[in-house]
N, C-alpha and C positions, 0 to 999 in steps of 0.2 A: 516623476519616474518611480520615486522608489514608493507615495504611494499606489502605483497600478500595480507591483511585483507583490505588495503584502498584500494587497486584493488578493490575486494568482492563488499566490501563499496558501491562506485560509480558504478559497474553491480547490483549492486539491487538497488539502488534507483536512477535509467535509468529506473531499470522497474519498481519501484512503483509509476513515472510517468504517462507512458506509459498506469499503469491497474488503476490508479484512474481520470485520462482522458477521455477513456474506460468510468466509473461507470459513470462519471456527462454526459454521454452523453444523453440529451435526459427531463436535469433534470432544468427546469429555473429560475428565480430567484425569483421571490414567491416561491418557492422548497427551493432555498436555506435557505428562513429565516425563517423558520418555518410556511410556510399558510398552513388557518386553512381549504384550499381547498386540501391539499393535502394528497390521498388514500392510507390506507398500502396495499401492495403487498406483499405477496412472491416471492422467490429468487429463477428461476426454472429454467435449463438445463444450458447457457453457465454467465447468466449473475449469478449464483450459483459459480461457479466456475471460475470463474472470482473476484469473494468477498474474497475465499476460502483462493487465489493464493495469491490474497493482504495481509491476514492475514499470511501466510508464513511467504513470502516476510517481510513484517512486524516483525516477531519474528526472523526472520535471521535475520535481519539488526542489529536489536539492540543487538542479541546474538553479533555481530562480532563488536558492540562499545563498549560493557562491555569488552572484551575482550581483543582488540585494546587499551583501555584504563590500562586493567590491562599491560600488555604485554610492552608495551610503556614506564616505569615509567621506 
């Protein structure tokens, strides 16, 4: 059981890395540090889908981590 949970965590973590890299595309160094010049805009289309998928993968990763910790005891 723990082997399957570890495999799920690895796959989800790779997916999270890919999605986070896609989201950071186009954001400059000044935006990373909270520049005053950044303009708030809403997410639309693919950007919203990637954002929602990232949140879903984070929830799956956290749940798999907690279950893995409880089963591993």
